[in-house]
C-alpha positions in Angstrom: 5.8 21.4 100.7 8.5 19.6 98.8 11.8 18.9 100.7 13.8 19.4 97.5 14.7 23.0 96.7 13.3 23.7 93.2 16.4 25.8 92.4 17.9 22.6 91.0 15.0 22.1 88.6 15.2 23.0 84.9 12.6 23.4 82.3 10.5 26.2 80.7 7.5 25.5 83.1 9.5 26.2 86.2 9.3 29.7 87.8 12.3 30.7 89.9 11.6 32.8 93.0 14.0 35.8 93.3 13.6 37.4 96.8 14.9 40.9 97.5 13.6 41.2 101.1 17.1 41.6 102.5 17.8 44.6 100.3 14.6 46.3 99.1 12.7 45.3 102.2 15.3 46.9 104.4 14.9 50.2 102.6 11.2 50.4 103.7 10.5 52.9 106.4 11.2 51.4 109.9 12.4 48.1 108.4 16.1 48.2 109.3 17.7 44.8 110.0 21.0 43.9 111.7 23.2 41.0 110.5 21.7 38.4 112.8 18.1 39.3 111.7 19.1 39.1 108.0 20.6 35.6 108.5 17.5 34.5 110.3 15.3 35.7 107.4 17.6 34.1 104.9 17.4 30.7 106.6 13.6 31.0 106.6 13.6 31.9 102.9 15.7 28.7 102.3 13.0 26.7 104.1 10.4 28.2 101.8 12.4 27.0 98.8 13.3 30.5 97.5 15.7 30.0 94.6 17.7 33.3 94.7 18.3 35.7 97.6 19.5 39.2 97.0 21.4 39.7 100.3 22.3 43.4 100.1 24.8 45.9 98.5 28.3 44.7 99.5 30.1 47.8 98.2 27.9 50.3 100.1 29.6 49.8 103.5 31.7 47.3 105.6 28.5 46.5 107.5 26.6 45.6 104.3 29.5 43.6 103.0 29.6 41.6 106.3 25.8 40.9 106.1 26.0 39.7 102.5 28.9 37.4 103.5 27.1 36.1 106.6 24.0 35.3 104.5 26.1 33.5 101.9 27.6 31.4 104.7 24.3 30.7 106.4 22.4 29.1 103.5 23.4 26.2 101.3 20.9 25.8 98.4 19.7 29.2 97.3 21.9 31.3 95.1 23.0 34.4 97.1 23.6 37.6 95.2 24.8 41.1 96.0 23.7 44.3 94.2 26.5 45.9 92.3 26.9 49.0 90.1 28.8 48.5 86.8 32.1 49.4 88.6 35.0 47.1 89.1 35.1 47.8 92.9 31.4 46.9 93.3 31.8 43.7 91.3 35.0 42.7 93.2 33.4 43.3 96.6 30.2 41.5 95.6 32.3 38.4 94.5 34.4 38.5 97.7 31.2 38.7 99.8 29.5 35.6 98.3 32.6 33.5 97.4 33.5 30.7 99.8 37.2 29.8 100.0 36.3 27.1 102.5 34.9 24.9 99.7 38.5 24.3 98.5 39.3 22.1 101.6 42.6 21.6 103.3 45.7 22.7 101.4 49.5 22.1 101.6 50.2 25.7 100.7 47.9 28.8 100.8 49.2 31.8 98.8 47.7 35.0 100.1 47.7 37.1 96.9 44.9 39.6 97.6 45.9 43.2 98.4 46.7 43.9 102.0 43.5 45.7 102.9 41.5 42.7 101.9 43.4 40.2 104.1 41.1 40.5 107.1 38.2 39.3 104.9 40.3 36.2 103.8 41.5 35.5 107.4 37.9 35.0 108.6 37.6 31.7 106.5 41.3 30.6 106.3 40.8 28.0 109.1 38.9 25.8 106.6 42.0 25.7 104.4 44.6 24.8 107.1 45.7 21.5 108.4 48.5 21.3 111.0 51.3 21.5 108.4 49.8 24.0 105.9 52.2 26.8 104.9 51.0 30.3 104.2 52.9 32.3 101.6 52.4 36.1 101.8 53.0 38.1 98.6 51.5 41.6 99.4 53.1 44.9 98.3 54.5 47.0 101.2 55.3 45.8 104.7 53.6 42.7 106.0 51.5 42.6 109.2 53.9 39.9 110.6 57.0 42.1 110.2 58.0 41.9 113.9 56.9 38.3 114.5 59.8 35.9 115.1 62.2 38.8 114.7 63.8 38.8 118.1 65.2 41.9 119.7 63.6 45.1 121.0 60.4 44.9 118.9 59.8 41.2 118.8 56.1 40.3 118.2 55.0 43.9 118.2 51.8 44.4 116.3 51.6 46.9 113.4 48.3 48.7 114.0 48.1 50.1 110.5 48.2 46.6 109.0 46.3 44.5 111.5 44.1 47.0 113.5 41.6 44.3 114.7 44.3 41.7 115.4 42.5 39.1 113.2 45.5 38.3 111.0 47.8 37.7 114.0 45.1 35.6 115.6 44.0 33.5 112.6 47.4 33.0 110.9 50.1 31.6 113.2 53.6 32.9 112.6 54.9 29.4 112.4 52.9 28.8 109.2 54.2 31.9 107.3 56.8 32.1 104.6 57.6 35.6 103.3 57.8 36.3 99.6 58.6 39.3 97.4 56.9 39.5 94.0 59.0 41.4 91.4 57.0 40.9 88.2 55.2 44.0 86.9 51.8 43.3 85.4 48.6 45.2 84.3 44.9 44.1 84.2 44.0 45.0 80.6 40.5 43.5 80.8 38.5 41.5 83.3 40.4 38.2 83.7 43.2 39.3 81.3 46.6 40.0 82.8 49.4 41.5 80.8 52.9 40.6 82.1 55.2 43.5 81.6 58.4 42.2 82.9 60.1 40.3 85.8 60.0 36.7 87.1 61.7 36.8 90.5 60.1 35.5 93.7 62.6 35.5 96.5 61.3 33.8 99.7 62.4 33.2 103.3 61.4 32.0 106.7 60.5 34.7 109.2 63.4 33.6 111.5 65.9 33.2 108.7 66.3 29.4 108.9 66.7 27.4 105.6 64.1 24.7 106.3 63.1 21.8 104.2 59.6 23.4 103.6 61.0 26.7 102.3 63.3 24.7 99.9 60.2 22.8 98.6 58.5 26.1 97.9 61.6 27.4 96.2 61.8 24.3 94.0 58.1 24.7 93.1 58.8 28.2 91.7 61.8 27.0 89.8 60.0 24.0 88.4 57.3 26.4 87.1 60.0 28.3 85.1 60.3 31.2 87.6 63.3 32.5 89.5 63.5 32.2 93.3 66.1 32.3 96.1 65.9 31.3 99.7 67.0 34.3 101.7 68.2 34.4 105.3 66.8 38.0 105.7 63.5 38.2 103.8 62.7 41.5 105.6 65.6 43.4 103.9 64.3 42.2 100.5 60.8 43.3 101.4 62.1 46.7 102.3 63.9 46.9 98.9 60.7 46.6 97.0 58.7 48.7 99.5 61.3 51.4 99.0 59.9 51.9 95.5 56.3 51.1 96.4 56.1 53.8 99.0 57.3 56.5 96.5 56.5 55.6 93.0 53.0 54.2 93.7 51.5 57.2 95.4 53.3 59.7 93.1 51.8 57.8 90.1 48.4 57.7 91.7 48.4 61.5 92.2 49.9 62.5 88.9 48.8 59.6 86.6 52.4 59.3 85.4 54.1 56.1 84.5 57.4 54.9 86.1 59.5 56.3 83.4 57.7 59.7 83.5 58.2 60.0 87.3 61.9 59.1 87.0 62.6 61.4 84.1 60.8 64.4 85.5 63.3 66.2 87.8 60.8 67.3 90.5 59.2 63.9 91.0 62.5 62.1 90.7 63.8 64.3 93.6 60.6 63.7 95.6 60.9 59.9 95.2 64.5 60.1 96.2 63.6 62.2 99.3 60.9 59.7 100.3 63.5 56.9 99.9 66.0 58.7 102.1 63.5 59.0 104.9 62.5 55.3 104.5 66.2 54.3 104.6 66.7 56.2 107.8 63.7 54.4 109.4 64.8 51.0 108.2 68.4 51.7 109.4 67.1 52.1 113.0 65.5 48.6 112.6 68.8 47.1 111.5 68.0 46.9 107.8 70.6 47.7 105.2 69.9 48.2 101.4 72.0 46.3 98.9 71.5 49.0 96.2 71.8 52.8 96.3 68.8 55.1 95.9 69.9 56.1 92.4 70.2 52.5 91.4 66.7 51.7 92.7 65.3 54.7 90.7 67.2 53.6 87.6 65.7 50.1 88.0 62.2 51.6 88.1 63.0 53.8 85.1 64.1 50.8 83.1 60.7 49.2 83.4 59.4 52.0 81.1 55.9 53.3 80.6 54.3 51.0 83.2 51.4 52.1 85.4 51.9 51.2 89.0 49.3 49.0 90.7 48.1 52.0 92.7 47.5 54.0 89.5 45.7 51.1 88.0 43.5 51.0 91.1 42.8 54.8 90.8 41.7 54.3 87.2 39.5 51.4 88.1 37.9 53.0 91.1 39.3 50.4 93.6 40.3 51.0 97.2 44.0 51.9 97.4 46.8 50.1 99.3 47.4 53.3 101.4 48.3 51.7 104.7 50.4 48.8 103.4 52.6 51.0 101.2 52.8 54.2 103.1 50.9 54.2 106.4 52.9 51.2 107.8 56.2 53.1 107.0 54.9 56.1 109.0 54.0 53.8 111.9 57.6 52.6 112.0 58.8 56.2 111.7 56.8 57.1 114.8 58.1 53.9 116.6 61.7 54.8 115.8 61.2 58.5 116.3 62.4 59.2 112.7 61.2 62.4 110.9 59.5 61.6 107.6 57.9 64.9 106.3 57.9 64.0 102.6 56.3 60.6 103.2 53.7 62.2 105.6 52.7 64.8 103.0 52.3 62.3 100.2 50.4 59.9 102.5 47.9 62.7 103.4 47.2 63.4 99.8 46.7 59.7 98.8 44.6 59.0 101.8 42.2 61.9 100.9 42.1 60.7 97.2 41.1 57.2 98.4 38.4 58.7 100.7 37.0 60.8 97.9 37.0 57.9 95.4 35.2 55.6 97.8 32.7 58.2 99.0 31.8 59.2 95.5 32.0 55.6 94.1 34.3 57.2 91.5 37.4 56.4 89.5 39.9 58.9 88.0 41.4 58.5 84.6 43.3 60.9 82.3 42.0 60.7 78.7 42.9 62.6 75.7 40.6 65.7 75.2 38.7 65.8 71.9 40.0 68.3 69.4 38.1 71.6 69.4 
């Protein structure tokens, strides 16, 4: 047996071995395998010089995603693949399962730009990117998992269960590394790898404890040097709330109705619903010491001025991707319970979006409004 894996060989006379034991084999009667057994078999296939290993179907369940990821981590030479249907969510999860961020090495700054419900997957490998001084910049929509870290006061270091249910984010990403950031640009994915920038170029940032440190100034200067706008804020949480104010209302309403921002703001009933949700959120934030620098009407007018833009949640519905339900809405409701603040409008919309997300994921479906053909 050669000690060099033939996957590196080229030429017409070479036959590559594509092994599907970890997927097709598992579907045989009585042949179920747990993650550890799959990893053991994958390592043996590597010893046998198998070129390509189909490790499973990452989008089928969290367990299968984990097994594909573990197999990809366990072997070094064979190409590891995941089965995927021709759906964006399948392809996205397959890529996440086999991609290895660790290969990038230690970084000065790690920007966590994935959606909030994928952060736990990133956190599992983030240690490989961090040296003692590495900064972590969080740019997620909605409230961050670290909201109460380094806050002081009554709720200091309280964990948000809706955003970090397993505790992996708090455990793997120390609060001292984190710089908060609010991302205001509106954009849309028009094709795989193609992003259309609609408007906006503001990236306000801030330390969790409000200090104006040398490192936060360096990150600010980096944004400005790139031609973007940024400010160092003493209270990054209030700015996060300002954007979350719109996210918690416009995003779910758009996901349920397939309406753009201007449609929601100009239709009296949905405008009133958005305003009511914002009133409830303002009451919750007020009990946490947060004040908003603009009125509800001004916030709605700002969203209306963006025009016929589809929110990120509506884009996810149309693409069949998992929704940011907890980061945008569930976390607000967790704070409502914590502060004993009624939020009936938010609760109702949350229930509808949560069910929509469940149906889409269960059916492997997407929902898109298209013009009907003329009779």
